[in-house]
mmCIF file of the N, C-alpha and C atoms, coordinates in Angstrom:
data_MODEL
# 
_entry.id   MODEL 
# 
loop_
_atom_site.group_PDB 
_atom_site.id 
_atom_site.type_symbol 
_atom_site.label_atom_id 
_atom_site.label_alt_id 
_atom_site.label_comp_id 
_atom_site.label_asym_id 
_atom_site.label_entity_id 
_atom_site.label_seq_id 
_atom_site.pdbx_PDB_ins_code 
_atom_site.Cartn_x 
_atom_site.Cartn_y 
_atom_site.Cartn_z 
_atom_site.occupancy 
_atom_site.B_iso_or_equiv 
_atom_site.pdbx_formal_charge 
_atom_site.auth_seq_id 
_atom_site.auth_comp_id 
_atom_site.auth_asym_id 
_atom_site.auth_atom_id 
_atom_site.pdbx_PDB_model_num 
ATOM 1   N N  . MET A 1 1  ? 124.720 62.370  95.398  1.00 0.00 ? 1  MET A N  1 
ATOM 2   C CA . MET A 1 1  ? 123.724 62.456  96.442  1.00 0.00 ? 1  MET A CA 1 
ATOM 3   C C  . MET A 1 1  ? 124.127 63.486  97.491  1.00 0.00 ? 1  MET A C  1 
ATOM 4   N N  . CYS A 1 2  ? 125.373 63.480  97.923  1.00 0.00 ? 2  CYS A N  1 
ATOM 5   C CA . CYS A 1 2  ? 125.817 64.434  98.928  1.00 0.00 ? 2  CYS A CA 1 
ATOM 6   C C  . CYS A 1 2  ? 125.694 65.865  98.431  1.00 0.00 ? 2  CYS A C  1 
ATOM 7   N N  . GLN A 1 3  ? 126.018 66.083  97.147  1.00 0.00 ? 3  GLN A N  1 
ATOM 8   C CA . GLN A 1 3  ? 125.913 67.422  96.564  1.00 0.00 ? 3  GLN A CA 1 
ATOM 9   C C  . GLN A 1 3  ? 124.452 67.878  96.571  1.00 0.00 ? 3  GLN A C  1 
ATOM 10  N N  . ALA A 1 4  ? 123.541 66.989  96.257  1.00 0.00 ? 4  ALA A N  1 
ATOM 11  C CA . ALA A 1 4  ? 122.118 67.334  96.258  1.00 0.00 ? 4  ALA A CA 1 
ATOM 12  C C  . ALA A 1 4  ? 121.662 67.732  97.660  1.00 0.00 ? 4  ALA A C  1 
ATOM 13  N N  . ILE A 1 5  ? 122.118 67.008  98.659  1.00 0.00 ? 5  ILE A N  1 
ATOM 14  C CA . ILE A 1 5  ? 121.758 67.320  100.045 1.00 0.00 ? 5  ILE A CA 1 
ATOM 15  C C  . ILE A 1 5  ? 122.318 68.676  100.443 1.00 0.00 ? 5  ILE A C  1 
ATOM 16  N N  . ARG A 1 6  ? 123.567 68.954  100.060 1.00 0.00 ? 6  ARG A N  1 
ATOM 17  C CA . ARG A 1 6  ? 124.165 70.255  100.355 1.00 0.00 ? 6  ARG A CA 1 
ATOM 18  C C  . ARG A 1 6  ? 123.373 71.388  99.713  1.00 0.00 ? 6  ARG A C  1 
ATOM 19  N N  . GLU A 1 7  ? 122.963 71.179  98.459  1.00 0.00 ? 7  GLU A N  1 
ATOM 20  C CA . GLU A 1 7  ? 122.194 72.206  97.753  1.00 0.00 ? 7  GLU A CA 1 
ATOM 21  C C  . GLU A 1 7  ? 120.838 72.439  98.424  1.00 0.00 ? 7  GLU A C  1 
ATOM 22  N N  . ILE A 1 8  ? 120.198 71.376  98.861  1.00 0.00 ? 8  ILE A N  1 
ATOM 23  C CA . ILE A 1 8  ? 118.913 71.503  99.555  1.00 0.00 ? 8  ILE A CA 1 
ATOM 24  C C  . ILE A 1 8  ? 119.097 72.277  100.853 1.00 0.00 ? 8  ILE A C  1 
ATOM 25  N N  . ARG A 1 9  ? 120.138 71.964  101.598 1.00 0.00 ? 9  ARG A N  1 
ATOM 26  C CA . ARG A 1 9  ? 120.407 72.662  102.858 1.00 0.00 ? 9  ARG A CA 1 
ATOM 27  C C  . ARG A 1 9  ? 120.705 74.141  102.618 1.00 0.00 ? 9  ARG A C  1 
ATOM 28  N N  . MET A 1 10 ? 121.460 74.429  101.569 1.00 0.00 ? 10 MET A N  1 
ATOM 29  C CA . MET A 1 10 ? 121.763 75.829  101.253 1.00 0.00 ? 10 MET A CA 1 
ATOM 30  C C  . MET A 1 10 ? 120.494 76.584  100.896 1.00 0.00 ? 10 MET A C  1 
ATOM 31  N N  . GLU A 1 11 ? 119.618 75.935  100.138 1.00 0.00 ? 11 GLU A N  1 
ATOM 32  C CA . GLU A 1 11 ? 118.356 76.573  99.753  1.00 0.00 ? 11 GLU A CA 1 
ATOM 33  C C  . GLU A 1 11 ? 117.478 76.807  100.980 1.00 0.00 ? 11 GLU A C  1 
ATOM 34  N N  . GLU A 1 12 ? 117.436 75.840  101.884 1.00 0.00 ? 12 GLU A N  1 
ATOM 35  C CA . GLU A 1 12 ? 116.666 76.002  103.120 1.00 0.00 ? 12 GLU A CA 1 
ATOM 36  C C  . GLU A 1 12 ? 117.224 77.146  103.956 1.00 0.00 ? 12 GLU A C  1 
ATOM 37  N N  . ARG A 1 13 ? 118.533 77.288  103.991 1.00 0.00 ? 13 ARG A N  1 
ATOM 38  C CA . ARG A 1 13 ? 119.165 78.367  104.749 1.00 0.00 ? 13 ARG A CA 1 
ATOM 39  C C  . ARG A 1 13 ? 118.789 79.727  104.139 1.00 0.00 ? 13 ARG A C  1 
ATOM 40  N N  . LYS A 1 14 ? 118.813 79.800  102.811 1.00 0.00 ? 14 LYS A N  1 
ATOM 41  C CA . LYS A 1 14 ? 118.438 81.049  102.137 1.00 0.00 ? 14 LYS A CA 1 
ATOM 42  C C  . LYS A 1 14 ? 116.991 81.422  102.452 1.00 0.00 ? 14 LYS A C  1 
ATOM 43  N N  . ILE A 1 15 ? 116.120 80.438  102.419 1.00 0.00 ? 15 ILE A N  1 
ATOM 44  C CA . ILE A 1 15 ? 114.707 80.686  102.714 1.00 0.00 ? 15 ILE A CA 1 
ATOM 45  C C  . ILE A 1 15 ? 114.549 81.166  104.158 1.00 0.00 ? 15 ILE A C  1 
ATOM 46  N N  . GLY A 1 16 ? 115.267 80.549  105.068 1.00 0.00 ? 16 GLY A N  1 
ATOM 47  C CA . GLY A 1 16 ? 115.220 80.955  106.476 1.00 0.00 ? 16 GLY A CA 1 
ATOM 48  C C  . GLY A 1 16 ? 115.703 82.382  106.667 1.00 0.00 ? 16 GLY A C  1 
ATOM 49  N N  . GLU A 1 17 ? 116.776 82.735  105.964 1.00 0.00 ? 17 GLU A N  1 
ATOM 50  C CA . GLU A 1 17 ? 117.302 84.098  106.056 1.00 0.00 ? 17 GLU A CA 1 
ATOM 51  C C  . GLU A 1 17 ? 116.290 85.099  105.506 1.00 0.00 ? 17 GLU A C  1 
ATOM 52  N N  . GLN A 1 18 ? 115.669 84.764  104.382 1.00 0.00 ? 18 GLN A N  1 
ATOM 53  C CA . GLN A 1 18 ? 114.664 85.656  103.785 1.00 0.00 ? 18 GLN A CA 1 
ATOM 54  C C  . GLN A 1 18 ? 113.475 85.831  104.724 1.00 0.00 ? 18 GLN A C  1 
ATOM 55  N N  . ASP A 1 19 ? 113.047 84.744  105.354 1.00 0.00 ? 19 ASP A N  1 
ATOM 56  C CA . ASP A 1 19 ? 111.936 84.826  106.305 1.00 0.00 ? 19 ASP A CA 1 
ATOM 57  C C  . ASP A 1 19 ? 112.302 85.735  107.478 1.00 0.00 ? 19 ASP A C  1 
ATOM 58  N N  . GLY A 1 20 ? 113.528 85.613  107.951 1.00 0.00 ? 20 GLY A N  1 
ATOM 59  C CA . GLY A 1 20 ? 113.985 86.448  109.058 1.00 0.00 ? 20 GLY A CA 1 
ATOM 60  C C  . GLY A 1 20 ? 114.037 87.920  108.681 1.00 0.00 ? 20 GLY A C  1 
ATOM 61  N N  . GLU A 1 21 ? 114.517 88.200  107.462 1.00 0.00 ? 21 GLU A N  1 
ATOM 62  C CA . GLU A 1 21 ? 114.572 89.579  106.998 1.00 0.00 ? 21 GLU A CA 1 
ATOM 63  C C  . GLU A 1 21 ? 113.171 90.167  106.869 1.00 0.00 ? 21 GLU A C  1 
ATOM 64  N N  . LEU A 1 22 ? 112.248 89.386  106.355 1.00 0.00 ? 22 LEU A N  1 
ATOM 65  C CA . LEU A 1 22 ? 110.869 89.850  106.206 1.00 0.00 ? 22 LEU A CA 1 
ATOM 66  C C  . LEU A 1 22 ? 110.259 90.137  107.573 1.00 0.00 ? 22 LEU A C  1 
ATOM 67  N N  . LYS A 1 23 ? 110.498 89.254  108.523 1.00 0.00 ? 23 LYS A N  1 
ATOM 68  C CA . LYS A 1 23 ? 109.958 89.446  109.872 1.00 0.00 ? 23 LYS A CA 1 
ATOM 69  C C  . LYS A 1 23 ? 110.502 90.727  110.486 1.00 0.00 ? 23 LYS A C  1 
ATOM 70  N N  . LYS A 1 24 ? 111.792 90.970  110.340 1.00 0.00 ? 24 LYS A N  1 
ATOM 71  C CA . LYS A 1 24 ? 112.397 92.193  110.876 1.00 0.00 ? 24 LYS A CA 1 
ATOM 72  C C  . LYS A 1 24 ? 111.813 93.435  110.213 1.00 0.00 ? 24 LYS A C  1 
ATOM 73  N N  . ALA A 1 25 ? 111.610 93.379  108.904 1.00 0.00 ? 25 ALA A N  1 
ATOM 74  C CA . ALA A 1 25 ? 111.047 94.521  108.190 1.00 0.00 ? 25 ALA A CA 1 
ATOM 75  C C  . ALA A 1 25 ? 109.626 94.800  108.667 1.00 0.00 ? 25 ALA A C  1 
ATOM 76  N N  . ARG A 1 26 ? 108.841 93.747  108.854 1.00 0.00 ? 26 ARG A N  1 
ATOM 77  C CA . ARG A 1 26 ? 107.464 93.932  109.331 1.00 0.00 ? 26 ARG A CA 1 
ATOM 78  C C  . ARG A 1 26 ? 107.433 94.515  110.733 1.00 0.00 ? 26 ARG A C  1 
ATOM 79  N N  . GLU A 1 27 ? 108.309 94.025  111.604 1.00 0.00 ? 27 GLU A N  1 
ATOM 80  C CA . GLU A 1 27 ? 108.370 94.550  112.968 1.00 0.00 ? 27 GLU A CA 1 
ATOM 81  C C  . GLU A 1 27 ? 108.802 96.012  112.965 1.00 0.00 ? 27 GLU A C  1 
ATOM 82  N N  . ALA A 1 28 ? 109.797 96.331  112.158 1.00 0.00 ? 28 ALA A N  1 
ATOM 83  C CA . ALA A 1 28 ? 110.276 97.714  112.071 1.00 0.00 ? 28 ALA A CA 1 
ATOM 84  C C  . ALA A 1 28 ? 109.173 98.621  111.545 1.00 0.00 ? 28 ALA A C  1 
ATOM 85  N N  . ALA A 1 29 ? 108.436 98.155  110.546 1.00 0.00 ? 29 ALA A N  1 
ATOM 86  C CA . ALA A 1 29 ? 107.346 98.946  109.987 1.00 0.00 ? 29 ALA A CA 1 
ATOM 87  C C  . ALA A 1 29 ? 106.304 99.251  111.054 1.00 0.00 ? 29 ALA A C  1 
ATOM 88  N N  . GLY A 1 30 ? 105.964 98.258  111.853 1.00 0.00 ? 30 GLY A N  1 
ATOM 89  C CA . GLY A 1 30 ? 104.991 98.463  112.925 1.00 0.00 ? 30 GLY A CA 1 
ATOM 90  C C  . GLY A 1 30 ? 105.469 99.484  113.944 1.00 0.00 ? 30 GLY A C  1 
ATOM 91  N N  . LYS A 1 31 ? 106.732 99.396  114.319 1.00 0.00 ? 31 LYS A N  1 
ATOM 92  C CA . LYS A 1 31 ? 107.276 100.337 115.295 1.00 0.00 ? 31 LYS A CA 1 
ATOM 93  C C  . LYS A 1 31 ? 107.336 101.753 114.731 1.00 0.00 ? 31 LYS A C  1 
ATOM 94  N N  . LEU A 1 32 ? 107.748 101.869 113.477 1.00 0.00 ? 32 LEU A N  1 
ATOM 95  C CA . LEU A 1 32 ? 107.811 103.194 112.853 1.00 0.00 ? 32 LEU A CA 1 
ATOM 96  C C  . LEU A 1 32 ? 106.417 103.807 112.720 1.00 0.00 ? 32 LEU A C  1 
ATOM 97  N N  . TYR A 1 33 ? 105.437 102.971 112.445 1.00 0.00 ? 33 TYR A N  1 
ATOM 98  C CA . TYR A 1 33 ? 104.057 103.464 112.347 1.00 0.00 ? 33 TYR A CA 1 
ATOM 99  C C  . TYR A 1 33 ? 103.573 103.960 113.709 1.00 0.00 ? 33 TYR A C  1 
ATOM 100 N N  . GLU A 1 34 ? 103.902 103.208 114.742 1.00 0.00 ? 34 GLU A N  1 
ATOM 101 C CA . GLU A 1 34 ? 103.532 103.626 116.105 1.00 0.00 ? 34 GLU A CA 1 
ATOM 102 C C  . GLU A 1 34 ? 104.190 104.951 116.483 1.00 0.00 ? 34 GLU A C  1 
ATOM 103 N N  . MET A 1 35 ? 105.362 105.212 115.901 1.00 0.00 ? 35 MET A N  1 
ATOM 104 C CA . MET A 1 35 ? 106.080 106.462 116.173 1.00 0.00 ? 35 MET A CA 1 
ATOM 105 C C  . MET A 1 35 ? 105.523 107.635 115.374 1.00 0.00 ? 35 MET A C  1 
ATOM 106 N N  . GLY A 1 36 ? 104.599 107.339 114.458 1.00 0.00 ? 36 GLY A N  1 
ATOM 107 C CA . GLY A 1 36 ? 103.941 108.407 113.719 1.00 0.00 ? 36 GLY A CA 1 
ATOM 108 C C  . GLY A 1 36 ? 104.460 108.661 112.317 1.00 0.00 ? 36 GLY A C  1 
ATOM 109 N N  . LEU A 1 37 ? 105.363 107.824 111.822 1.00 0.00 ? 37 LEU A N  1 
ATOM 110 C CA . LEU A 1 37 ? 105.846 108.021 110.456 1.00 0.00 ? 37 LEU A CA 1 
ATOM 111 C C  . LEU A 1 37 ? 104.760 107.641 109.466 1.00 0.00 ? 37 LEU A C  1 
ATOM 112 N N  . ASP A 1 38 ? 104.750 108.335 108.329 1.00 0.00 ? 38 ASP A N  1 
ATOM 113 C CA . ASP A 1 38 ? 103.762 107.999 107.308 1.00 0.00 ? 38 ASP A CA 1 
ATOM 114 C C  . ASP A 1 38 ? 104.243 106.779 106.517 1.00 0.00 ? 38 ASP A C  1 
ATOM 115 N N  . THR A 1 39 ? 103.314 106.122 105.865 1.00 0.00 ? 39 THR A N  1 
ATOM 116 C CA . THR A 1 39 ? 103.606 104.850 105.203 1.00 0.00 ? 39 THR A CA 1 
ATOM 117 C C  . THR A 1 39 ? 104.635 104.991 104.085 1.00 0.00 ? 39 THR A C  1 
ATOM 118 N N  . ASP A 1 40 ? 104.676 106.124 103.406 1.00 0.00 ? 40 ASP A N  1 
ATOM 119 C CA . ASP A 1 40 ? 105.680 106.322 102.353 1.00 0.00 ? 40 ASP A CA 1 
ATOM 120 C C  . ASP A 1 40 ? 107.090 106.266 102.935 1.00 0.00 ? 40 ASP A C  1 
ATOM 121 N N  . LYS A 1 41 ? 107.297 106.938 104.040 1.00 0.00 ? 41 LYS A N  1 
ATOM 122 C CA . LYS A 1 41 ? 108.611 106.962 104.685 1.00 0.00 ? 41 LYS A CA 1 
ATOM 123 C C  . LYS A 1 41 ? 108.952 105.576 105.253 1.00 0.00 ? 41 LYS A C  1 
ATOM 124 N N  . ILE A 1 42 ? 107.958 104.906 105.811 1.00 0.00 ? 42 ILE A N  1 
ATOM 125 C CA . ILE A 1 42 ? 108.184 103.572 106.363 1.00 0.00 ? 42 ILE A CA 1 
ATOM 126 C C  . ILE A 1 42 ? 108.607 102.619 105.251 1.00 0.00 ? 42 ILE A C  1 
ATOM 127 N N  . ALA A 1 43 ? 107.900 102.677 104.127 1.00 0.00 ? 43 ALA A N  1 
ATOM 128 C CA . ALA A 1 43 ? 108.229 101.809 102.995 1.00 0.00 ? 43 ALA A CA 1 
ATOM 129 C C  . ALA A 1 43 ? 109.652 102.060 102.518 1.00 0.00 ? 43 ALA A C  1 
ATOM 130 N N  . GLN A 1 44 ? 110.032 103.298 102.462 1.00 0.00 ? 44 GLN A N  1 
ATOM 131 C CA . GLN A 1 44 ? 111.387 103.652 102.055 1.00 0.00 ? 44 GLN A CA 1 
ATOM 132 C C  . GLN A 1 44 ? 112.412 103.109 103.058 1.00 0.00 ? 44 GLN A C  1 
ATOM 133 N N  . ALA A 1 45 ? 112.108 103.223 104.334 1.00 0.00 ? 45 ALA A N  1 
ATOM 134 C CA . ALA A 1 45 ? 113.035 102.789 105.379 1.00 0.00 ? 45 ALA A CA 1 
ATOM 135 C C  . ALA A 1 45 ? 113.242 101.274 105.377 1.00 0.00 ? 45 ALA A C  1 
ATOM 136 N N  . VAL A 1 46 ? 112.174 100.510 105.170 1.00 0.00 ? 46 VAL A N  1 
ATOM 137 C CA . VAL A 1 46 ? 112.288 99.051  105.242 1.00 0.00 ? 46 VAL A CA 1 
ATOM 138 C C  . VAL A 1 46 ? 112.560 98.410  103.890 1.00 0.00 ? 46 VAL A C  1 
ATOM 139 N N  . GLY A 1 47 ? 112.456 99.187  102.812 1.00 0.00 ? 47 GLY A N  1 
ATOM 140 C CA . GLY A 1 47 ? 112.790 98.671  101.492 1.00 0.00 ? 47 GLY A CA 1 
ATOM 141 C C  . GLY A 1 47 ? 111.717 97.833  100.826 1.00 0.00 ? 47 GLY A C  1 
ATOM 142 N N  . TYR A 1 48 ? 110.469 98.107  101.154 1.00 0.00 ? 48 TYR A N  1 
ATOM 143 C CA . TYR A 1 48 ? 109.355 97.396  100.531 1.00 0.00 ? 48 TYR A CA 1 
ATOM 144 C C  . TYR A 1 48 ? 108.379 98.415  99.943  1.00 0.00 ? 48 TYR A C  1 
ATOM 145 N N  . ALA A 1 49 ? 107.502 97.955  99.068  1.00 0.00 ? 49 ALA A N  1 
ATOM 146 C CA . ALA A 1 49 ? 106.523 98.826  98.433  1.00 0.00 ? 49 ALA A CA 1 
ATOM 147 C C  . ALA A 1 49 ? 105.524 99.365  99.454  1.00 0.00 ? 49 ALA A C  1 
ATOM 148 N N  . VAL A 1 50 ? 105.012 100.551 99.172  1.00 0.00 ? 50 VAL A N  1 
ATOM 149 C CA . VAL A 1 50 ? 104.052 101.192 100.068 1.00 0.00 ? 50 VAL A CA 1 
ATOM 150 C C  . VAL A 1 50 ? 102.838 100.294 100.282 1.00 0.00 ? 50 VAL A C  1 
ATOM 151 N N  . GLU A 1 51 ? 102.335 99.694  99.238  1.00 0.00 ? 51 GLU A N  1 
ATOM 152 C CA . GLU A 1 51 ? 101.158 98.834  99.364  1.00 0.00 ? 51 GLU A CA 1 
ATOM 153 C C  . GLU A 1 51 ? 101.445 97.617  100.247 1.00 0.00 ? 51 GLU A C  1 
ATOM 154 N N  . THR A 1 52 ? 102.647 97.092  100.164 1.00 0.00 ? 52 THR A N  1 
ATOM 155 C CA . THR A 1 52 ? 103.041 95.970  101.010 1.00 0.00 ? 52 THR A CA 1 
ATOM 156 C C  . THR A 1 52 ? 103.030 96.391  102.473 1.00 0.00 ? 52 THR A C  1 
ATOM 157 N N  . VAL A 1 53 ? 103.623 97.545  102.735 1.00 0.00 ? 53 VAL A N  1 
ATOM 158 C CA . VAL A 1 53 ? 103.677 98.059  104.110 1.00 0.00 ? 53 VAL A CA 1 
ATOM 159 C C  . VAL A 1 53 ? 102.270 98.330  104.632 1.00 0.00 ? 53 VAL A C  1 
ATOM 160 N N  . LYS A 1 54 ? 101.422 98.908  103.804 1.00 0.00 ? 54 LYS A N  1 
ATOM 161 C CA . LYS A 1 54 ? 100.038 99.159  104.224 1.00 0.00 ? 54 LYS A CA 1 
ATOM 162 C C  . LYS A 1 54 ? 99.337  97.850  104.561 1.00 0.00 ? 54 LYS A C  1 
ATOM 163 N N  . GLY A 1 55 ? 99.604  96.816  103.803 1.00 0.00 ? 55 GLY A N  1 
ATOM 164 C CA . GLY A 1 55 ? 99.031  95.492  104.084 1.00 0.00 ? 55 GLY A CA 1 
ATOM 165 C C  . GLY A 1 55 ? 99.490  94.959  105.431 1.00 0.00 ? 55 GLY A C  1 
ATOM 166 N N  . TRP A 1 56 ? 100.782 95.106  105.712 1.00 0.00 ? 56 TRP A N  1 
ATOM 167 C CA . TRP A 1 56 ? 101.316 94.670  107.003 1.00 0.00 ? 56 TRP A CA 1 
ATOM 168 C C  . TRP A 1 56 ? 100.653 95.393  108.151 1.00 0.00 ? 56 TRP A C  1 
ATOM 169 N N  . LEU A 1 57 ? 100.365 96.679  107.929 1.00 0.00 ? 57 LEU A N  1 
ATOM 170 C CA . LEU A 1 57 ? 99.805  97.511  108.990 1.00 0.00 ? 57 LEU A CA 1 
ATOM 171 C C  . LEU A 1 57 ? 98.279  97.446  109.052 1.00 0.00 ? 57 LEU A C  1 
ATOM 172 N N  . GLY A 1 58 ? 97.687  96.688  108.136 1.00 0.00 ? 58 GLY A N  1 
ATOM 173 C CA . GLY A 1 58 ? 96.237  96.557  108.099 1.00 0.00 ? 58 GLY A CA 1 
ATOM 174 C C  . GLY A 1 58 ? 95.525  97.787  107.592 1.00 0.00 ? 58 GLY A C  1 
ATOM 175 N N  . LEU A 1 59 ? 96.203  98.529  106.712 1.00 0.00 ? 59 LEU A N  1 
ATOM 176 C CA . LEU A 1 59 ? 95.628  99.778  106.206 1.00 0.00 ? 59 LEU A CA 1 
ATOM 177 C C  . LEU A 1 59 ? 95.075  99.662  104.802 1.00 0.00 ? 59 LEU A C  1 
ATOM 178 N N  . SER A 1 60 ? 95.239  98.528  104.143 1.00 0.00 ? 60 SER A N  1 
ATOM 179 C CA . SER A 1 60 ? 94.751  98.423  102.768 1.00 0.00 ? 60 SER A CA 1 
ATOM 180 C C  . SER A 1 60 ? 93.499  97.593  102.661 1.00 0.00 ? 60 SER A C  1 
# 
């Protein structure tokens, strides 16, 4: 039982970290767009697909 609880907590921590990374990438994409970078460069900088970045920016 204790091992199962530890595994659940570890999985929750991983999910939290992934959510935080996604939030940072979205915020960075928005700032880079405001600075005038094109979506291809923004996607490269944040490590996500161009279509994903366009979706975040409301361009698709």
